[in-house]
N, C-alpha and C positions, 0 to 999 in steps of 0.2 A: 629684512625690514628696511625700508628706506629712511624713515624718520621716527622721531619720538611719538608723533601723533598716531602713526600706524601701529606702533607698539602699544600705546595706551588704549586705542580702540580694540586691538586684539585681546588685551587683558580683560577689558570690560565685557566684550562679547563672549569670551571664553568662560568668564565667571557666571554670566547669565546662562550660558549653555550648560554649565555644570549643574546649575539649579534645575533647569528643564530636564536634564538627563536623570537626575536623582528622582525628581517628581514622577517622570514617566515610568521609571523602573519600579518604583514603589506602588504606584497606582495602576500599573499595567496598561498605561495609555500610550499608544504607538506614536501618535503625532508629536507630543512633547518629547518623547524619547529620541526620535530621529531628528527633530528640530534641535535638540540639545547637542547631539553628535555633530550635526552640521555647523552649529554655532561654535563648537570647540575647534573644528577642523578648518573651516574656510578662511580664517585670517592668515593661515600659512601660504595660501595660494593667491591671494589678492594683495597687490602692493599699492594700488591707487586708493587714496583715503576716501574719496567721494563714493566710489563703487563699494568699498568696504562698509561704509556707514549705511548706504542704501540697502545693500543685501543683508546686512545685520538686522536692520529694522524690519525688513520683510520676513526674515526668519523668526524674529521675536513675535511678530504679529500673527504668523501662520497658525499656531495652535489655538488662537482665540477665534479664528474664522472657520477653521476646518474641524468639525466635530465628528468623530467616528466612534 
């Protein structure tokens, strides 16, 4: 992690991802489940804050637009 802001955003997206993961597992909903896994994992690979926030927002909004 390069700065405190990337760490903060990583914690925020990771906690939202944990919520999606638990919801998807209990409801057997595949899109929130995998979106939660992606939200937990992706902050480890992205160090640019702007790309981190943009991709995090996209992953949060994904389950609301894709219904399976």
